[in-house]
N, C-alpha and C positions, 0 to 999 in steps of 0.2 A: 793631447788625447793618446791614451795608451794603445798598444798594438791590438789587444783583444777587443777593446771598445771600437777601434777604428774598423776592424774586420766586421764587427756587428753593424756598424754604421753603413758600411758599403752594402751589406745585404739588405738592410732596411729600405724598402721601397725600390729596390734595384729593378725589378721587372718593369714597373711603370716608367722609370726614367729612361731605361734603354729602349723600351718599345716606342716611346715618344720620339727619340732621335731617329730610329730606323723608319718609323712611319712618316716623319717629316721629310727625311732624305728621299724616300721613295715618292712621296707626293710632289716634291719639288723636282722630280725627275733628274736627280743627280746620280742615282744608282738605278740599275735595272733589277738586280737581285743580290741577296746576301745570305750567308750563314754566319751567325754570331754565337760563339760558345764562351761561357765564363765559368771557370772552376775556382772554388775556394777550398783550401784544405783537401784537395784531391777529389772533391765532389762537384758535379755539375749543379750550379745554382741558377744558370740561365742558358737555354738552348733554343734558338729560333732560326728557322728557314723562312725568309721573307722575299716577296717579289717574285720575279720570273727568272728561271734558268735560261729560257729561250723565249724572247718576247714574240718573235715572228711565228713561232709554233705554239704559242700560248702554253708553254710548258712551265708549270710552277717550280720554284726552287724547292729542293728537298735537303734534309739534313745530311744525307750521304752523297750529295752532289760532288762530282769531281771537277777540279779546277786546274788550269795551267798555272803552275806554281810560280813561274819566273824566279825571282830572288828568294822566295821561301825555300828553294832548293839549297841555298847556301848553308843554313844551319844543319841541314840533313847531311850534306856532303862533308861539312866541317866536322861534324860528330864522327863520321866514318874515319876521317883522318886521325882524330884523337883516340879512337879505339885502337888503331894501329900503333899510335904513339904509346898508349898505355901498355900495349903488348911488347914494347921495345923494338918494334919493326921500323919505326920512323923516329928520328930525333928532331925536335922542333927547331933546334938551332943549327942543324946540319945544312950545308949548301945543297940546293935542289939538283945541282948537276950530278950528284951521286946517282939519281934515278933518271934524270933527263939531261944526259951529257950534251945533247945538241941544242938545248934551250939556253942560250947565252946572249940575251939582249945587251946592247951597249948604251951608254950614255951618249949625249950629243958629242962629247969630247972624244969618243972612241973607246973610252975605258969600259971594261967588262967586269963590273962589280959582282960579287957573289950575292945570291938571293937565298934566303932561308925559308924553311917551311913556316916558321912563325910569322914571317913577313907576308907570306901568302894569306895566312889565316887572318891577319890583322889589316890587310889592304895597305901595307906600307912597303910594297915591293917595287914601286916605281912604275907600275902599270896604270892603265886607265880603261875606259870603254870607248868604243867608236861612237856611241850615242852621245857621249860627253864632249867630243871634239867640237871645234868651231863649225858653224853652219857651213854646209858645203863639204865638210869632211877634212880630216887631217891625215897624218901618217898611217893610222889604222885603216882608214878608208882607201888610201892609195895602195896599201899592201893587201887589201881584200880580206881583212880580218872580220870574222863573223862574231857578233855579240852572243850568239847561241839561241836566238829567237827567230831567225829567218831561215829560209831554204838556202843552203850553201853548196851542196854536193861536195863538201869537204869532209875528210876524216879529222878526228881530234888532233892527230899528229900534224897534219897539214896546216890546220888552223894555228897550232902553236908555232910551226915553222914560220908562218907569215907574221905572227905576233912578235917573234924574236927578231924579225928583220926591222921592226919599227923601234925608234929610240925610246929608252926609258925617260920618264918625265923628271925624275929626280933620283939621287943616290938612295938605294933601298935603306929603309929605316929612318930617313931624314924628314919625311913628310907623310901625310895620309891622303889617300885618294881612292874612292870607291872604284872597283875595277874588276876585270876579267880574271883576277888572281885565282878564284875558286875553280875555274876551268883548268888552270895549270895544276892546282892541287888535285883535281880529279884524275888527271893524267898520272900523277905520282901514285895515287891510290891504286889505279889499275895496274901499274908496273909492279908495285909491291905485292899485290895479290895474284898477279899473273893472269888476270881476267879482264873482261870489260868493266867499265865503271858501274854499269847497271848490276852486273853479277856481284861486284864487290860490295856495293851499298846494300844489296839484298842480304848478303851474308853477314855484314857487320852491323847493320842498323835495322832494316825494315823487317826481316824475318824474325829476329829475336823479339821484336815488339808486336808481331802479328799485323804489320802494316801492309796488308795484301793489296790495297788499292794504290799504294804509293810507289811509283816507278818512273822510268823514262818512256814508258809506253802507256796507252790508255787502257785501263783494266776493263772498263765497261762504257762504250761510246754512248749508250742511252743515258748515262748519268753525267756526261760531260757538259758543263755549262758553256753556252755560247759566249763569245768575247765581244765587248762593246768599248767604245771610247767616247768620252764626254764631248759634246758639241754645243752649239749656241742654245738651242731650245731644249734638246734632250739627247741622251746618249744615242749614238748610232752604231749599228753593227759594224765591226771591223771589216775593212776591205780585205781582199786576198793578200795584198801587201799594204800595210798601214804604217806610215812613217809619222811618228808623233813626238813632239819635243817634250821632254821632261822639264827642261829649263829653257827659257827664252834664249835665242842666239846660239843654240847647240844643234848638232847634226840631226838629232832625233833618233828614237828607237825604231828599228825595223821589225814590226810585228808581222808574223805570218802564222795565224792561228792553226792552219792545216799542218804545220810542222809536227804537231802532236801526234798525227797519224802516219808520219813518215818513218818506216822502220829503218831507213838508211841514215837518218839524221844522227850526227855525232852526239854523244852523251855530254851535254854541257852541264858541268857541275855547278855552275853559277845560276843557271836559268832554265834547265831543260826538263824538270820533273813535273809529274802530274800527281795529284793526290786530293785527299778530302780534309775538311776541317777537323773532324774527330780524330783521324789518325795523326795529324800533325799535333793536335792537342796532346795525344798520347806520348809523343816524343818530348814535348815541352814539360809535361808532368813527370816523365821519367827523369829528365835532367834536374828539374826543380827538387825532386825527392832524393837526389844524390847520385843518380846515374845507373843504378842497378836495373837490368843485368848488363848494361853496355859498358859503363865506366866506373872506376872507383871515385869516391866522393872528392878526393883531392884534385882530380882532373876536371870535375865539374866546377869546383871552386876556381880553378885556373881559367876556365872558359868565361866565367862571369867576373873576372878581375881585369880591370883596365890595363891593357898592354902598351898603350900608345903614349904614356906619359902626359906631357902638356901639349902634344900636337893638336892642332885645331882640326875638327871634323867638319868640313864644309857641308852645310845643310842640316847639321845635327848639333845645335847649340847646347852646351851643358853636358855633353856626352863624350865618352871615350870609346875605344873599341876593344872588345875582348877577343876570344878565339872563335869568331864566327858571327858575332852580332854586336850592336852598340850596347854600352853600359852607361846608365845615367849617373852623373857625378854631382851635378848642381841643378836641382829641380827649379830654382828660381830662373836661372839662365835658360833652361829648357821650357819654361812657362808651362809646367805640368804638375799635376797632383801626385804623380808616381813617386814612389820612395827612391832615395838614392840606392844604386845597385840594380835598378830595374833593367832588364834586357829588352831590346826592341829592334825590329827590322820590318821590312815589308816586301812587297812584290809588285812589279810594274803592271801586271794584269789586273791589279785592283785589290791587293791584300795588305792587311796590317796585323800585327800580333805583338803582345808584350807579356813578360813575366815579372811580377813584383814579388821577389822572394820574401821580403820583409812582411808582406801582407798575405803570403801563401796564396797568391792570386795569379791565375793564368788566363789570358784572353786571346782568342783567335777570331778574327773577322775577315772571312774570305768573301770577296764580291766578284762580279763578272764585269766590272766597269773601271777602266783606266781613265784618268789617274785618281779619280775621286776616292776610290777604295784604298789607295796606297798613301796619298798625301793631301787629299782634299779636306775641307772642313769636317766631313763625316768622321775622320779619324780623331780629330780634336774633340768634337762634340760627344763621340762615344766614350772617350776617356773621361771627360768631365762628368758624364752621366753615371759612369761606373763608380767613381769616387764620391759623387754627390756631396752631401753635407760634410763628408769626412775629408775634404780637400786640404785640410791643414792638420799636421800631426799635433 
């Protein structure tokens, strides 16, 4: 099937297919609420707010709802770093000790290998996350490292000091591991700009795109969706401190939803932002269209180019990693209808998104339910519904 015909096939009957998936997921009580936006060729072809933003207060979901973005923060902060790189202020292959001289984690052997900006962007820096450590916690837990989603009373510098005291998992560049690297990247951005990370991201990304609702603080508390976690019968509202395993046998993520309202919380580049589906779609569409006014086209091409060679990405079959998100290499291995070259990532509070440049397609699905909205059947069913009868080229 040719590209033009495939795009047409995607649009044909799209509303019905996507509505059916959303309605069924809500009826089965796997999600509490969601905002789903689908753009083709730069135009919205599907926009829906469904379910409830706050079940206990009977507050319906709305298109401009705000969400705790968790890892949806990563592509925003990664874009900010690339804006600085395009301006010649950061070199992707420069050792990060140029900006963070005290951040020199060691291997178990005691060796202190250099870490580059590119390795932070691609999650090949030898770091991990505390929530991915073994059940009961490992070196990050013992060092008191925050993953950026709990109350910690730490500054970013203090969290990085603790992080640097824990051993690297592998020699940077030799393996891939989803990690707290974007928090380290955020510290570099702040140093280069001479400001807080919040001010830097505002200047480099969100202000130029008019993303007034996207920040490390809550722009409008009345629009912030409540946070839920899947349970046996139906999702339950997250507790004041919710520890939930993303993968069985791991330490689990420490969610503290009230962190979003804490003005003293350090700016976590990997998980600390709040924003809306429409504004994040605006960033994705800016990048898909070549990057103006943020980045030259060649830098966007680099973002969407696999940087990790033949390294295996645990949990992401058929994909490699670009500069800030995964990039699909083999649709058969990934068991997906997406085109090769599709960008994708998610967020632990319940979000998924992808951009299929070949089909000029961008999709944002923000929910208030962990982990169904990030990695549950809903994400697969939504993708299948979008491609519909065009699931083979």
